[in-house]
KESE-875334 format. One line per 3 residues: number of its first residue (from 1); for each residue z negated, y, x of C-alpha. Coordinates in Angstrom, 1 decimal. Layout:
NUM	Z:Y:X  ...
This chain:
1	-130.5:57.8:63.8  -131.0:57.2:67.1  -129.5:59.1:70.1
4	-126.9:56.5:70.7  -125.5:56.8:67.1  -125.7:60.6:67.4
7	-123.7:60.4:70.6  -121.2:58.3:69.0  -120.5:60.4:66.1
10	-120.0:63.6:68.2  -117.8:61.7:70.9  -120.2:62.4:73.8
13	-122.9:60.4:75.7  -126.8:60.4:75.2  -126.8:61.4:78.8
16	-125.0:64.6:77.5  -127.4:64.6:74.6  -130.6:64.9:76.8
19	-129.0:67.5:79.1  -128.3:69.7:76.1  -132.0:69.1:75.1
22	-132.9:70.1:78.9  -130.9:73.2:78.6  -132.3:74.4:75.3
25	-129.0:74.2:73.4  -130.2:71.1:71.0  -133.5:71.1:69.4
28	-135.7:68.1:70.3  -135.9:65.9:67.0  -139.7:64.5:65.8
31	-140.7:61.4:67.3  -141.0:58.5:64.8  -142.5:55.2:65.9
34	-142.2:56.0:69.4  -138.5:57.0:69.3  -136.8:60.3:68.4
37	-134.9:60.5:65.2  -132.4:62.7:64.6  -130.9:64.1:61.2
40	-127.6:65.6:59.9  -128.7:69.0:61.4  -128.7:67.5:64.7
43	-125.6:66.1:64.1  -124.0:69.6:62.9  -125.4:71.2:65.7
46	-124.2:69.3:68.4  -120.8:69.1:67.1  -120.5:72.6:67.4
49	-121.7:72.5:70.7  -118.6:70.1:71.9  -116.4:72.2:69.8
52	-117.3:75.3:71.6  -117.2:73.6:75.0  -114.0:72.0:74.5
55	-112.6:74.9:73.5  -113.3:76.6:77.4  -116.7:78.0:76.7
58	-119.4:77.4:79.3  -122.5:75.7:78.5  -123.9:79.6:79.1
61	-121.4:81.1:76.8  -122.1:78.3:74.3  -126.0:79.2:74.4
64	-125.5:82.7:74.2  -123.3:82.4:70.9  -125.6:79.9:69.3
67	-128.4:82.2:70.3  -126.4:85.0:68.1  -126.4:83.4:65.0
70	-130.5:84.3:64.9  -130.3:87.7:66.2  -130.7:90.2:63.7
73	-131.7:93.6:65.6  -128.5:94.3:67.4  -126.0:91.7:65.4
76	-123.1:94.2:66.0  -123.2:94.4:69.9  -123.9:90.7:70.0
79	-121.0:90.0:67.7  -118.7:92.0:69.8  -120.0:89.8:72.9
82	-119.3:87.0:71.0  -115.5:87.9:69.9  -114.9:88.8:73.7
85	-115.9:85.5:74.7  -113.8:83.7:71.9  -110.7:86.0:72.7
88	-110.9:85.1:76.6  -111.2:81.5:76.0  -108.1:81.7:73.6
91	-106.3:83.2:76.4  -107.5:80.6:78.7  -106.2:78.0:76.4
94	-103.1:79.5:75.7  -102.3:79.4:79.7  -103.4:75.8:79.5
97	-100.9:74.8:76.9  -98.2:76.7:78.7  -98.7:74.7:81.8
100	-98.9:71.4:79.6  -95.6:72.7:78.3  -93.9:73.0:81.4
103	-95.8:69.7:82.7  -94.1:68.0:79.6  -90.7:69.4:80.2
106	-90.7:68.5:84.0  -91.9:64.7:82.8  -89.0:65.0:80.1
109	-86.5:66.1:82.7  -87.8:62.7:85.1  -87.8:60.7:81.7
112	-83.9:61.8:81.2  -83.1:61.0:85.1  -84.4:57.5:84.8
115	-82.4:56.9:81.5  -79.4:58.0:83.3  -80.0:55.5:86.2
118	-80.8:58.6:88.9  -83.3:58.6:91.4  -86.6:60.5:90.9
121	-86.8:63.8:93.0  -88.2:67.6:92.5  -84.6:68.8:93.4
124	-82.5:69.6:90.2  -80.5:66.9:88.9  -77.1:68.6:89.2
127	-77.9:69.3:92.9  -78.6:65.5:93.0  -75.2:64.6:91.6
130	-73.7:66.8:93.8  -75.0:65.4:97.0  -74.2:61.9:95.7
133	-70.6:63.1:95.3  -70.3:64.7:98.6  -71.8:61.7:100.2
136	-69.4:59.3:98.6  -66.3:61.5:99.4  -67.7:61.4:103.3
139	-68.2:57.7:103.2  -64.5:57.2:101.7  -63.2:59.3:104.9
142	-65.0:57.3:107.1  -67.5:60.2:108.1  -71.0:60.3:108.9
145	-73.4:61.3:106.2  -76.5:62.1:108.8  -76.3:65.7:108.6
148	-75.7:65.8:104.8  -78.9:63.8:104.3  -80.7:66.0:106.7
151	-79.6:68.9:104.3  -80.4:67.2:101.2  -83.8:66.5:102.7
154	-84.3:70.3:103.4  -83.3:71.0:99.6  -85.9:68.6:98.4
157	-88.3:70.4:100.5  -87.7:73.9:99.2  -87.2:72.3:95.4
160	-90.8:70.8:95.9  -92.3:74.3:96.6  -90.3:76.0:93.6
163	-87.7:77.8:95.6  -84.5:76.1:94.4  -83.7:78.4:91.1
166	-82.4:77.2:88.2  -79.1:79.5:88.7  -78.5:77.1:91.7
169	-77.2:74.8:88.9  -74.3:77.0:87.4  -73.1:77.4:91.4
172	-72.8:73.9:91.9  -71.3:73.1:88.4  -68.8:75.8:89.4
175	-67.5:73.8:92.3  -64.3:72.1:91.4  -62.1:69.2:93.0
178	-60.7:71.5:95.5  -63.9:72.8:96.6  -65.9:69.5:96.6
181	-63.5:68.2:99.1  -63.7:71.0:101.2  -67.4:70.9:101.0
184	-67.1:67.3:102.5  -64.8:67.9:105.2  -67.2:71.0:106.2
187	-69.8:68.5:106.7  -67.7:66.0:108.6  -66.6:68.7:110.6
190	-69.9:70.4:111.2  -71.5:66.9:112.3  -68.5:66.7:114.7
193	-69.6:70.1:116.4  -72.3:68.0:118.5  -69.3:65.8:119.9
196	-67.3:69.2:121.6  -67.5:70.9:124.6  -69.1:74.3:124.5
199	-66.0:76.7:124.2  -64.2:74.1:121.6  -67.8:74.3:119.8
202	-67.9:77.8:119.4  -64.3:78.2:118.3  -64.8:75.3:115.7
205	-68.0:76.9:114.6  -66.3:80.0:113.9  -63.8:78.6:111.9
208	-66.1:76.7:110.0  -68.1:79.8:109.2  -65.1:81.6:107.9
211	-64.3:78.3:105.3  -68.2:78.4:104.2  -67.8:82.1:103.6
214	-64.3:81.7:101.8  -66.2:79.2:99.5  -68.9:81.8:98.6
217	-67.0:84.6:98.0  -64.6:82.9:96.0  -67.9:81.9:93.7
220	-69.6:85.0:94.4  -70.8:85.6:91.1  -73.0:82.5:90.9
223	-73.7:82.7:94.6  -75.3:86.0:93.9  -77.3:85.2:91.0
226	-78.8:82.3:93.1  -79.7:84.8:95.7  -81.2:87.2:93.3
229	-83.6:84.4:92.0  -84.7:83.9:95.2  -88.7:84.7:95.8
232	-89.2:88.2:97.3  -92.2:89.8:99.2  -94.6:87.6:101.2
235	-93.1:84.2:99.2  -89.7:85.2:99.7  -90.2:85.8:103.8
238	-92.1:82.6:104.1  -89.1:80.5:102.2  -86.9:81.8:104.7
241	-88.9:81.4:107.8  -89.5:77.6:106.6  -85.7:77.2:105.9
244	-85.2:78.6:109.7  -87.7:76.1:110.7  -85.8:73.2:108.7
247	-82.3:74.2:109.7  -83.7:74.5:113.5  -85.0:71.1:113.5
250	-81.9:69.7:111.6  -79.4:70.9:113.4  -80.6:71.6:116.9
253	-76.9:71.9:118.9  -76.0:75.1:120.0  -72.5:75.5:118.1
256	-74.2:74.5:114.9  -76.7:76.9:115.6  -74.1:79.3:116.2
259	-72.1:78.0:112.9  -75.3:79.3:110.9  -75.9:82.7:112.8
262	-72.4:83.7:112.3  -72.2:82.8:108.5  -75.5:84.7:108.2
265	-73.6:87.7:109.9  -70.6:87.3:107.3  -73.0:87.5:104.2
268	-74.9:90.5:105.7  -71.7:92.1:106.2  -71.1:92.2:102.3
271	-73.1:94.9:100.7  -73.6:92.7:97.8  -74.8:89.8:99.5
274	-76.7:91.7:102.2  -79.0:93.8:99.3  -80.0:90.6:97.6
277	-80.9:88.5:101.1  -82.7:91.5:102.4  -84.5:91.9:98.9
280	-86.0:88.2:99.8  -85.8:87.6:103.0  -86.7:91.1:104.2
283	-84.9:93.4:106.9  -84.7:90.9:109.3  -83.6:87.3:107.4
286	-85.2:84.0:109.6  -81.7:82.5:109.9
């Protein structure tokens, strides 16, 4: 058979076959009437090369493994080297399988969202539904949703970086009707902070921080679970710095910044919250 037929049977290209000749992986066949004529032995050899390469081995490793077939003097040590290569390749394949399974799971989630008529977002669907609900409540009350949408974009950014843990879902789903009404009113009042005088704004910021702390306290178990699942170390510090930058740019008014600062103080005053926050953010949370 000619090179094109050989390549077709093995699922590769004539160029690849010639490259294997160049590397010494595949023996060059005899020439018949000016053309290389391949036999069954070449098909078997090429299929084995492809199988090993597709399994994750480099062509250098493939060459070593194939050479071991003809080594007789130090066969035991050669066999051990081959086994190490194969086991390492197996580990690589398993890691790739896990990665593919995770990708498939994310695609399944996107399919489910489209089937439910939801938008595509890296944020958990429960979080998306929560923001949709709060935005609808604010709209019914005649309030502005600008601040809520800014917060929503912050969460999308964090979710896209893998910084929104799955434990956020039970926390969100644990909010009842009164909690959601309070959340909608809190957003409206937070937006209004930018229109108040300095003294009025600070007083209102204090009241809103107390309300938000009360909500977190009522759902303390779920809130702590979310904080416990946040990244720690360098990644955790980077997350808190990013959150600080996003919050500062989204809520630049001094009264709004005062709300954020006081809410953080209230959380750090609670030993349980303080321990989980400092584990992730370090001794000085950037908020």
